[in-house]
N, C-alpha and C positions, 0 to 999 in steps of 0.2 A: 178806212181807216186798218193798220195793221197793227194785229196783236201778237208782240212774238213770243208769248204763255202761251195761245193757243192754238199756234200758224207753226208749233215747228215742222223744219223738213225731214224727221224723222232721225236718229241716235246716229252715230256716225266714230265708231271707237278706234280708239289711237291706235298706233302698230305696234303687236306688241314684240317684232323682232328688235333684236339690240342690233345693234349698229357692229358691234365690237364679231358678231359672228357673221357676216358676210368678207366678203374674201378681200374686195376693195379695201377696211380698213387695214386689215393687214402689210397689204403692199404699198398705202401710205406709210404706213411707218416703215417698211424699209426704205423709200424714196426719201421720206426725211430723216434717215440715218446717212444717206447716201449725200445731201446735200451740207451735212454737217461735219460730215470727216473728207469728204472730196474735194482737196483743193482747186480740182478744176471746177468747183460747178460754187465758186467761189462768185460771189454777187458780182465785183467786179469784171471777171472774166463773160458770165452769163452777157450784161451787156452791152459786151462790144461783139454779139451775135447781132449784127442786124436782123438777121434772118428772123431770129426768133424773136428780139421783139419790136417789129411788125405786126407779129401773130399777136401778139399780147397785148390789145388792146378792143374796145368796143364802144360803138358810138352808137348815139341814138338823134334822129333828127325832127324835131316836132313835125305834127303832121300839116298838111298846107290847111284842113280844118278848125287848126288851134290856129294860125297866124293869121286866117281870116275872120277870126272872131267865130265860127262856124262851124262848132262839133259835129262831127260826125254822129247821127241818133244812134248805133247802132255798129256794131264790128263780128255778130253771129256768123260771116262769113269766112270771117280772117281766120288763119292755118293755126292748129290749137297746139301746143306746148309738146312737145315730143315727137309729129307729125313727121311722119319717116316720109314723105314724099315733100324732098325740102330745095328740090334743085330749079324753084324759080324764084327762093331767099335770094336775097345779096351773098355773097363771100362770105361775108364777118357775118352771115347769122347761122348758114349751116354747119352741121355736125355731122362730117363724114371727112373720109380720107381725103378730100379736096377742099376742107378746110381751114378754116385759121388754128386749128392745133394739131393736123396732122404732123407727125414729126418725119423729120429726116435725121441722115448718121449722122448727127454732131447733138442729136436731140432736142435742138428748138422747134417748136410750136412756126406753124407757115404752110401757106398753101402751097399745094404741089407746083412744081416746079422749081428753076434753078436762081428767083428770081423774088423779092420780096412785094408784096403786092402793098399801090398803098390802101390806106384801108378809111378813107373818107376823102371828100373832094371840096373847093371852096364853094357852095352852093350859098346865096346870098338871101335867096328866097325862104331859108331854115333855117334855124338855132337848132346845135349841136351840144348833145353831152357826151364828149371822149369822158371815158375812163380808159388812163393808160397803166397798168397794175404790171407793165413788163420789169420795174424795181422787187418787185415780189420771188422771192426763193420758190421758182415755179418756171416749168418749159411745158411744151405738149402736151407729153405722158403725165405729169404732175393730173393738167387739167384735167385730162380723162377719165382719169380712175377718182377725181373728184364728184366727176359729170356720173360717170356709173356706181358711185357711191350713194347721191339724190337720188340715183331711179333706183337703188334698190331698195331705200330707204323710204318711198313715194312722196320725192316733193312734187312732181309734178299735179300728182292726186290731191294730194292737201292743195294746192294752189286753185285748183279747180275749185273741189269741195268749198271755198273760202267763196271766192268769187260766185257760186253759187246760191248761198246763204244757206252754207251747212253750217251744224251747231258744230263748228273745229273747237270750241274753249269748252273741252272735259271734263272738266273741274269744275264748271258751272251752269253747262249743262247750254249755252247761246251761242248765238252766232256771232262773227266779225264778220262787220262788215261797214266801217270806216270807209272803203270804197265805193261806196254808192252814195255816202253824201258829196263825192268829188263827180257824181255822174250830170251831164248836160241834158235837161226836161226834153222829152220824148227819146229818150233811151231805152233802146229796145230791152229791160230788164225782165222784159216777162219771157224772153227764151231762156232762160237760165235761172229761172224763181217762179213758181206757179204765184206768186202775191206780189211779182217784183212791180206792177202798175201804182200797185196801192200804198208798195213802201216809196220807193219813187216818188210821187203824190206828195205820199207826208213830209219828203224829204223839202220837196221844193215849196211846199205848202210854206214851211217856218222860213229859207228864203226869203219869199215874200213876202210877207211879216216883218224880217229884217230888214228890205228892204225899202217897206213905205217908213217903219218909224224909223233909221236911221235919214232917211229925207226929211220927215218931218221934224226932226230933232236938230240937223244939219241948216233947214230952211228956217227954224223959229216956229213951226208951228206946235212943237210939242214945249214948254216951259218949266222954268223952276217956280214953285211955290209960292216965290215975292213974284212971277212975271221975265224972271231974267231969264237970257239962253243960256242952253246947258251950253257950254263952250269946255270944260273941262270933264272928262273921263278918268274914273280910277276905276280897274281892274282889281277883282278882289277877288285870290282864288292858291289852290298849291299845287304844285307835280303838274301836272301833263295839261293846264288846265292856266298853269301860270308862263311855262315854259316854253310851249309854242307860241301862245299867244303874241309874246315875248319877244323870242325870235322870229316871229315873220313881222314885228312892228318895226324891229331893228334894218332886218334888211331890206325893209323897203324906201327907210330915209332916206337914202340914199339916189332913189331911184325918180327919175325927174318927171316923170307923169305922174307921181303916185303924190311926192311934193306936193305939188303943184294944186292935186287934189283935197290938200288941209282946209280945216274953216280956216277965217282967220282970227285969231287968237287964239286957236285952238290947243291944247294940249291933251297927253292921254298917260297912264302914271300906273303902275305894276305892284302893286302888295301879295307876300306872300308870308313872310314873315312874324312867327306869333307873338316876336318881339316889337312892342308898341314903338318905340323908335323908327320902325322901318315905314309905318304910317306916320307918324311925324314926319320925316325926311321929306316923304313924297309930298304931305298933304299940307306941308303951313304956310306956303305958299299960294296955294289955292285959295280962289274964292269959292266960298262954300255956296254962297245964293245958285252960283253958277255951275256948281258939283252935279255928276250924274255917278255915280254908284252900282259897278256892276258884280255881283256876286255870282261866282261858278262852287256849286256843288250837287253833285248830281243826287247826292241822298239832302242835300240842303241839311246836314249836321255831321259837317268832317269837320273836327274841334278846331284846327289851326286858322280855317273860312269863316267859321262864325264867329267864333270870338276876334276877329278883325272886324266881320261887319256890323259886329256890337259897337265896336270904335269907333267905325265910322257913323255909325246913329248915335250916337254920342257926341261926336265933333258936328253935325250937323244939327240936331237940336240944343246943342249947348248955341250955337253960334247966328241960329235962325229963329228958335220960337220966341212966341212972344203973345198977346194974348187974344191975338190975331190969327196966328197959327199956331198949330197942336202937333205933337209928336207924327200923329196917324196923318197931318198933311204933306210933314216933312218925307216919312217916309216913303206914302204915295207917289211926290212928285222926283223924290232923288233920287230912288232905288229901282234897279232890275234883278231881275234872276237868271240862271240859266241853269233848270234842273230838271228832275224827272220826279220830283215831289211836288203837289201842287199843293197841298196841304199843309206838309211845313211852312212853303214860302208866300202863301197867304197869311197863316198865324203870323209870321214875321212880320204882314205889315205891307207886304206889297203886292200892286191891284191887279191883277187876274191878266188886263192888257200889258204887261210889261213883265209878264214872264212865259219866258220862251225855253220850251223842253230839250233835250236831249236824249237822246233814244238810247233802251235799254243795248242795243247790239254796238254801239261804241265804246270803246274802252279810253278811261283818263286821259291816256300818254296816246292817243290819239285825234284828242277832240277841239286841236286846232282846226277841223276843219268841219265841227259842227259852230253852232251856234255861241260855243266860248270862245270860238275863234274870230268867225263871220263876226258877229253882234260889236265887239270893241273896233273889229278894222273897217268894218264900214260907216260905222261913226267919225271915226277920226280920218280915213285917207278916200271913203264914198265905197259905196254898197259897188260901183262900174268894178275899183281894184278890186274892192276882194272877191268879187268873182271870177277874175281873170285869174286870181291866185288857182282857185277851183278848178277852173279849165286845166290848168299848165298841170295841174296832180293830178288832173285825169290823161291828159295824153301820153304822162310817166305810167299810172295804172293800167294803160291797154299795151303799151309797149312791158309792161311786167309780163302779165296776165297772157301776152301772142308773141314774144320774139320766145323764140327757140334760146335754150339753155345755155349754146356757146356767144352769144349776142346781149344776154340777158342781163345789164350792170344790175339791179339788185340783186340777181341771184348769183352771180362771179363776186358784188361782192360779201356776198354770206358766206359763199363756198373757201373764197380766200381766210377768212374770219375763219374758220371751223381747222383750216390748211397749217393757219398758224399759229393756232392755241391750243388745239388739238394735240396735233404732231410735229410743228416744229416746236413746242414750246414755249412759244414770245404770248406771253398771258396780257402785256401793257401794249395798247396803243393809243400813237400820239396824233390828234387830230390839228391838220395847221391849218386855217385857210389864211389864204395871204390875200383877204377881201375882208377892207373894214366891216363890210356890212356884213358879214357872216362872222362876228367874232361871238351869236351868240349860237352857232354851232354845235360846238362840240359838247355844253353843256344840255343842247340836245338829242344829241344822237348817245350821250349816256342817258337820258329817259327812254328812250324807244331801243336803246341794245343792253342796258345791262337792266332794265327791271323785265325785259322779257324774256335774255336766258340766264338769270342770274338764280337758277335751278339745281337742284343737286337731285332728281331724279328725271328720267324720259316722263312725256305728258300718259305712258301705264303705269304710270308709278313703278317704274323698276331704278334703283340706285344708279347712277352713272359709276363706273370705274375711274372716271376723270374729269378733270373743272368746267365746266361751260361758260361758256364769252369769254370775254376780254373786259378787262379796266380798261378802261375809257377817258384820257383827259386830256386836255388842249385850251390854248389860247391862238389871237390872232399870231400868226406866222412872225411876223417881222417882230411882234413884241415880245412871242418867245425864246426867240436867237439871243436875247439879251437877259434871261431866264433860267432858262433849263433845259436850253441843246446842249451843252458841255457833258451836264449827265448823260445825255443820251448818246454821244459821241464815245464815250469813256465805258459804258453798260450795254448786256447784248437786250437791250430792246427794240423792240418791232416796233415800226414807224411807221405813217401814213401819213404822206404831206400833199396838200388840197390844196388846190393852187385853182385860184378863181379868175381869168382871166377874163375884162371888160373892156368897156372905152371911157378907160381914164386916161391922162393926159401919160402922153409918149415917156415920160420922166416917171413915172409912179412906175410904167408896166418897164421899164429898163431897172431900177432898182429892185424891185419885186420878185422877177427874173432872176436877177444876179446872186441875190440874197439866199433863194430857195436852190438855185444851182448851187449854188458854195456850199450849203447845209450837206446837199444829197450826195456832194460827193466825199463829203468829208466824212456821213454815217457809210457810204459805201468803199470807203479805204482802207474807215480808220487814221484815220489823221485829226488831230486839232486844230479848229477853224479859228483863223486867221482874225485879229482885231482891223485887218486896212477897212 
């Protein structure tokens, strides 16, 4: 068993250098000034440069191991971030004069030579995540300055320290290892962390318990106190323990495989608001004898969560209790807990077998990958479906840690956020998924991004001379077009349009693509949206 309190890897000091002290910061300020003042650098002109647009893309292809359902057990031989010897990497992922961010006389990014090089191919064996940021107010020179700024501020070092389980949470002196939750069994984490085997064994011990428990509940081996099968799941939590599982649940509702895995008559609800109306609306049509309550709180003392947990207990007791069934029986059969405090959970009356731990090194906003997300999703969709979510996330983790900056999609998105908020003065970002399944994505990104970056000082406690982070908002694209898009056209908002392409009907694809294109055209050229 890994004990984080007594097994710290040592102190990692926060960077003392201020980003405003490096020359790249001043250069980026000057670049932003040129973009704002030079009419030739208007986005509509930049988009006419096909060479530039070809260069401002990044692609991640899923690994063969992921597609085959057998993830590789180790990646210790993969090239490390920032490795100068990158001649064997795909052109898109290089960072040198022949890479996608080399500049030509027109200032656009692109590969060396006179013609643009296609950045992806139609490979049916692998799925792709494509980041097209050609509609950002950047060119190749801008991106190189951002990469240099990241190098100066030690981004790659911080990423490697996070991967190795160092205590990069400087305030609380603890590791941030939610990526370990997504590692497959047998992954060689010991090559990076001396306690890697123990940590990974702890993770998969919890997953094994979730698999067994969810199978028993779905199969009718674990029943309610009256002997009825538990078909309804009510998840009580707040913050990350609510937003994450609900967003993934919504995303899977339209998935054919996940939908088929749902048990007959099963349902799942999410309660977060301390207003009792939230609980009443979610539970009024449920059968108490067939309901399982999952309470998620790391300390099991979160005020809103515990208020709703007590409301749930009163509801169940008032509906089920009799001379033969006590309150203790009801709580023991109809409650689960996801917490690091066994004392508080057992005091509430929850059986030890129904308590699933959440590790000290997992922050609440990322807890969807822990039992907080895996337990309810496994109960509703099956453990096999939930496990594939972890596999897909691990595939992206490997991309994040191993891909050079020039083709690293998470790093690119982060750097573009810094560019837009700190240098261009665009403090608002609209997230507009044109997929109904991803309609909860904006609220989830708000949690990840705004809670993480809502700071007024650096990690070393130095006051920031500028606002950190962006204000995120948004909703499904087609709905947003009929609510707030008109204001976006008339104001200097910065907008990211997230288009998710999937295998829906041709009619949906044509309508969504046409709507998205129309809005992008209006934002770029400053023209009002037509009601045609």
